[in-house]
C-alpha positions as CSV (number, residue, x, y, z in Angstrom):
1,M,-22.4,25.8,-8.8
2,K,-20.0,27.4,-6.0
3,S,-22.5,27.2,-3.2
4,N,-23.2,23.3,-4.2
5,T,-19.5,22.8,-4.2
6,K,-19.2,24.5,-0.8
7,L,-22.0,22.6,0.5
8,I,-20.5,19.2,-0.5
9,T,-16.8,20.2,0.6
10,D,-18.2,21.2,4.1
11,H,-20.4,18.0,4.3
12,N,-19.5,15.6,6.9
13,I,-18.4,12.9,4.8
14,K,-18.3,10.4,7.8
15,T,-22.2,10.7,7.7
16,S,-22.2,9.4,4.0
17,F,-20.1,6.5,4.9
18,N,-22.4,5.7,7.9
19,K,-25.1,5.5,5.4
20,L,-23.4,2.6,3.7
21,N,-23.9,0.4,6.8
22,S,-27.8,0.8,6.5
23,N,-30.2,-1.9,5.5
24,D,-32.2,0.7,3.4
25,N,-30.8,0.5,-0.1
26,D,-32.1,4.2,-0.5
27,L,-29.9,5.3,2.1
28,I,-27.0,3.3,0.7
29,Y,-27.5,4.9,-2.7
30,D,-27.5,8.4,-0.9
31,G,-24.3,7.6,0.8
32,I,-22.7,6.4,-2.7
33,F,-23.9,9.6,-4.3
34,E,-22.8,11.9,-1.6
35,I,-19.3,10.4,-1.6
36,S,-19.2,10.8,-5.3
37,L,-20.0,14.4,-5.2
38,Y,-17.4,14.7,-2.4
39,L,-14.6,13.3,-4.6
40,Y,-15.9,15.4,-7.5
41,A,-15.9,18.7,-5.3
42,N,-12.4,17.9,-4.1
43,N,-11.2,16.9,-7.7
44,K,-10.3,13.4,-6.3
45,L,-12.2,11.1,-8.8
46,N,-8.9,10.0,-10.3
47,M,-6.7,9.9,-7.4
48,S,-6.0,6.2,-7.4
49,V,-6.9,3.0,-9.2
50,G,-9.8,2.3,-6.6
51,T,-11.4,5.8,-7.0
52,I,-11.3,5.5,-10.8
53,T,-12.9,2.1,-10.5
54,F,-15.7,3.5,-8.2
55,N,-16.4,6.4,-10.6
56,E,-16.3,4.3,-13.8
57,L,-18.5,1.7,-12.4
58,L,-21.0,4.3,-10.9
59,N,-21.2,6.2,-14.2
60,W,-21.5,2.7,-16.0
61,Q,-24.5,1.8,-13.9
62,S,-26.0,5.5,-14.0
63,S,-25.8,5.5,-17.8
64,S,-27.5,2.3,-18.0
65,A,-30.4,3.5,-16.0
66,R,-30.6,6.9,-17.7
67,S,-30.1,6.3,-21.4
68,G,-28.6,3.0,-22.1
69,V,-25.1,1.7,-21.2
70,W,-23.7,2.4,-24.8
71,T,-23.6,6.1,-23.9
72,Y,-21.2,5.3,-21.0
73,Y,-19.0,3.0,-23.4
74,E,-19.2,5.8,-26.0
75,V,-17.7,8.5,-24.2
76,A,-15.6,7.0,-21.3
77,K,-11.9,7.4,-21.4
78,M,-10.4,4.0,-22.6
79,E,-7.5,4.4,-20.1
80,N,-10.2,4.4,-17.4
81,M,-12.1,1.5,-18.6
82,I,-9.0,-0.5,-18.8
83,I,-8.0,0.5,-15.3
84,T,-11.5,-0.6,-14.1
85,K,-11.4,-3.8,-16.1
86,N,-8.1,-4.7,-14.7
87,Y,-9.0,-3.9,-11.1
88,L,-12.3,-6.1,-11.4
89,K,-10.0,-8.8,-12.9
90,D,-7.2,-8.4,-10.1
91,N,-10.1,-8.4,-7.3
92,K,-11.4,-11.7,-8.9
93,N,-14.9,-10.0,-9.4
94,V,-15.7,-12.5,-12.3
95,D,-19.4,-11.5,-12.7
96,I,-19.0,-7.8,-13.0
97,Y,-15.5,-8.2,-14.8
98,D,-17.1,-10.3,-17.7
99,I,-20.2,-7.9,-18.2
100,Y,-18.2,-4.8,-17.9
101,S,-15.5,-6.0,-20.3
102,Y,-18.0,-7.2,-22.9
103,G,-18.9,-3.5,-23.8
104,I,-15.5,-2.1,-24.1
105,H,-14.9,-1.1,-27.7
106,D,-13.1,1.8,-29.4
107,Y,-16.0,3.8,-30.7
108,N,-13.7,6.6,-31.9
109,N,-12.3,4.3,-34.6
110,A,-15.3,2.1,-35.6
111,S,-17.4,1.7,-38.6
112,D,-21.0,2.5,-38.4
113,N,-21.8,-1.3,-38.7
114,D,-19.6,-2.0,-35.6
115,I,-21.1,0.8,-33.7
116,N,-24.7,-0.3,-34.5
117,K,-23.6,-4.1,-33.6
118,W,-22.2,-2.8,-30.3
119,V,-25.1,-0.8,-29.4
120,D,-27.5,-3.9,-30.0
121,E,-25.1,-5.9,-27.8
122,S,-25.5,-3.1,-24.9
123,D,-28.9,-4.2,-24.5
124,I,-27.4,-7.4,-22.9
125,I,-25.4,-5.4,-20.5
126,D,-28.6,-3.1,-19.6
127,D,-30.5,-6.2,-19.0
128,W,-27.8,-7.6,-16.7
129,L,-27.3,-4.3,-14.7
130,N,-31.2,-4.0,-14.4
131,R,-31.2,-7.6,-12.9
132,N,-28.1,-7.3,-10.7
133,E,-28.6,-3.8,-9.4
134,I,-28.0,-4.5,-5.8
135,L,-25.0,-6.7,-6.7
136,V,-23.4,-3.6,-8.3
137,M,-24.5,-1.5,-5.5
138,N,-22.9,-3.9,-2.7
139,Y,-19.8,-3.8,-4.8
140,L,-19.7,-0.2,-4.9
141,K,-20.4,0.1,-1.2
142,N,-17.7,-2.5,-0.4
143,L,-15.2,-0.6,-2.6
144,L,-15.9,2.6,-0.7
145,F,-15.1,0.9,2.6
146,I,-11.9,-0.2,1.2
147,L,-11.1,3.3,0.0
148,E,-12.6,5.0,3.2
149,K,-9.3,5.9,4.9
150,E,-7.9,7.3,1.5
151,I,-11.0,9.4,1.1
152,L,-11.1,10.7,4.4
153,N,-7.6,11.9,4.2
154,I,-8.5,14.4,1.3
Protein backbone atom coordinates (compact mmCIF):
# COMPACT_ATOMS: atom_id res chain seq x y z
CA MET A 1 0.00 0.00 0.00
CA LYS A 2 2.85 2.40 0.66
CA SER A 3 3.88 2.53 -2.99
CA ASN A 4 0.29 3.33 -4.05
CA THR A 5 0.04 6.06 -1.43
CA LYS A 6 3.32 7.57 -2.59
CA LEU A 7 2.15 7.43 -6.19
CA ILE A 8 -1.05 9.26 -5.29
CA THR A 9 0.80 11.80 -3.15
CA ASP A 10 3.25 12.52 -5.97
CA HIS A 11 0.49 12.68 -8.54
CA ASN A 12 -0.05 16.00 -10.24
CA ILE A 13 -3.47 16.75 -8.82
CA LYS A 14 -3.97 19.62 -11.27
CA THR A 15 -4.09 17.02 -14.06
CA SER A 16 -6.96 15.33 -12.24
CA PHE A 17 -8.82 18.63 -12.00
CA ASN A 18 -8.21 19.22 -15.73
CA LYS A 19 -9.97 15.92 -16.47
CA LEU A 20 -13.11 17.38 -14.91
CA ASN A 21 -13.30 19.82 -17.84
CA SER A 22 -13.55 17.01 -20.36
CA ASN A 23 -16.63 16.12 -22.39
CA ASP A 24 -15.73 12.46 -21.88
CA ASN A 25 -17.60 11.03 -18.87
CA ASP A 26 -14.94 8.33 -18.38
CA LEU A 27 -12.25 11.01 -18.02
CA ILE A 28 -14.44 12.97 -15.62
CA TYR A 29 -14.94 9.86 -13.48
CA ASP A 30 -11.18 9.24 -13.58
CA GLY A 31 -10.58 12.77 -12.32
CA ILE A 32 -13.17 12.38 -9.55
CA PHE A 33 -11.65 9.06 -8.48
CA GLU A 34 -8.07 10.39 -8.56
CA ILE A 35 -9.01 13.40 -6.45
CA SER A 36 -10.75 11.10 -3.99
CA LEU A 37 -7.60 8.97 -3.75
CA TYR A 38 -5.51 12.10 -3.29
CA LEU A 39 -7.72 13.24 -0.41
CA TYR A 40 -7.55 9.77 1.12
CA ALA A 41 -3.76 9.55 0.75
CA ASN A 42 -3.39 12.91 2.46
CA ASN A 43 -5.91 12.03 5.20
CA LYS A 44 -8.10 14.96 4.15
CA LEU A 45 -11.48 13.35 3.38
CA ASN A 46 -12.97 15.06 6.43
CA MET A 47 -11.17 18.40 6.22
CA SER A 48 -14.34 20.41 5.61
CA VAL A 49 -18.10 20.13 5.17
CA GLY A 50 -17.49 20.18 1.40
CA THR A 51 -15.00 17.32 1.38
CA ILE A 52 -17.22 15.27 3.69
CA THR A 53 -20.13 15.82 1.31
CA PHE A 54 -18.00 14.92 -1.70
CA ASN A 55 -16.77 11.72 -0.06
CA GLU A 56 -20.19 10.69 1.22
CA LEU A 57 -21.92 11.23 -2.14
CA LEU A 58 -19.16 9.37 -3.99
CA ASN A 59 -19.45 6.44 -1.57
CA TRP A 60 -23.25 6.61 -1.80
CA GLN A 61 -23.24 6.37 -5.59
CA SER A 62 -20.47 3.76 -5.64
CA SER A 63 -22.20 1.56 -3.08
CA SER A 64 -25.36 1.65 -5.13
CA ALA A 65 -23.50 0.55 -8.26
CA ARG A 66 -21.58 -2.22 -6.45
CA SER A 67 -23.96 -3.86 -4.03
CA GLY A 68 -26.97 -1.68 -3.41
CA VAL A 69 -27.22 1.67 -1.68
CA TRP A 70 -28.52 0.10 1.55
CA THR A 71 -24.94 -1.03 2.19
CA TYR A 72 -23.89 2.63 2.26
CA TYR A 73 -26.64 3.65 4.69
CA GLU A 74 -25.94 0.67 6.94
CA VAL A 75 -22.29 1.60 7.57
CA ALA A 76 -22.06 5.36 6.97
CA LYS A 77 -21.51 7.55 10.00
CA MET A 78 -24.76 9.28 10.95
CA GLU A 79 -22.87 12.52 11.61
CA ASN A 80 -21.46 12.56 8.06
CA MET A 81 -24.84 11.74 6.53
CA ILE A 82 -26.44 14.65 8.41
CA ILE A 83 -23.61 16.98 7.31
CA THR A 84 -24.16 15.86 3.70
CA LYS A 85 -27.93 16.20 3.94
CA ASN A 86 -27.61 19.72 5.36
CA TYR A 87 -25.04 20.72 2.73
CA LEU A 88 -27.36 19.57 -0.06
CA LYS A 89 -30.29 21.44 1.53
CA ASP A 90 -28.28 24.62 2.15
CA ASN A 91 -27.11 24.60 -1.47
CA LYS A 92 -30.64 24.02 -2.74
CA ASN A 93 -29.95 20.75 -4.51
CA VAL A 94 -33.50 19.50 -4.06
CA ASP A 95 -33.33 16.38 -6.26
CA ILE A 96 -30.25 14.86 -4.65
CA TYR A 97 -31.27 16.12 -1.19
CA ASP A 98 -34.67 14.41 -1.35
CA ILE A 99 -33.41 11.03 -2.53
CA TYR A 100 -30.30 11.03 -0.32
CA SER A 101 -32.36 11.94 2.76
CA TYR A 102 -34.94 9.25 1.99
CA GLY A 103 -32.45 6.51 2.91
CA ILE A 104 -31.09 7.92 6.17
CA HIS A 105 -32.13 5.67 9.05
CA ASP A 106 -30.51 4.49 12.25
CA TYR A 107 -29.64 0.92 11.28
CA ASN A 108 -27.79 0.37 14.58
CA ASN A 109 -30.93 0.72 16.70
CA ALA A 110 -33.55 -0.74 14.39
CA SER A 111 -35.72 -3.82 14.46
CA ASP A 112 -35.38 -6.49 11.80
CA ASN A 113 -38.73 -5.35 10.38
CA ASP A 114 -37.48 -1.77 10.05
CA ILE A 115 -34.27 -2.89 8.36
CA ASN A 116 -36.15 -5.11 5.90
CA LYS A 117 -38.47 -2.22 5.06
CA TRP A 118 -35.52 0.16 4.56
CA VAL A 119 -33.66 -2.33 2.36
CA ASP A 120 -36.78 -2.63 0.21
CA GLU A 121 -37.08 1.18 0.06
CA SER A 122 -33.45 1.42 -0.99
CA ASP A 123 -34.42 -0.11 -4.34
CA ILE A 124 -36.11 3.21 -5.12
CA ILE A 125 -32.85 5.04 -4.40
CA ASP A 126 -30.83 2.56 -6.48
CA ASP A 127 -33.21 3.03 -9.41
CA TRP A 128 -32.99 6.80 -9.08
CA LEU A 129 -29.18 6.71 -8.94
CA ASN A 130 -29.06 4.48 -11.99
CA ARG A 131 -31.28 6.87 -13.96
CA ASN A 132 -29.47 9.99 -12.69
CA GLU A 133 -25.84 8.87 -12.76
CA ILE A 134 -24.76 11.84 -14.89
CA LEU A 135 -26.60 14.30 -12.64
CA VAL A 136 -24.72 13.01 -9.60
CA MET A 137 -21.41 12.93 -11.51
CA ASN A 138 -21.90 16.56 -12.54
CA TYR A 139 -22.76 17.50 -8.97
CA LEU A 140 -19.56 15.85 -7.72
CA LYS A 141 -17.56 17.55 -10.47
CA ASN A 142 -18.99 20.98 -9.66
CA LEU A 143 -18.45 20.42 -5.95
CA LEU A 144 -14.78 19.66 -6.65
CA PHE A 145 -14.46 22.92 -8.59
CA ILE A 146 -15.82 24.74 -5.53
CA LEU A 147 -13.29 22.88 -3.33
CA GLU A 148 -10.36 23.11 -5.77
CA LYS A 149 -8.37 25.85 -3.97
CA GLU A 150 -8.89 24.13 -0.64
CA ILE A 151 -7.73 20.77 -2.04
CA LEU A 152 -4.73 22.20 -3.89
CA ASN A 153 -3.51 23.78 -0.64
CA ILE A 154 -3.14 20.42 1.09
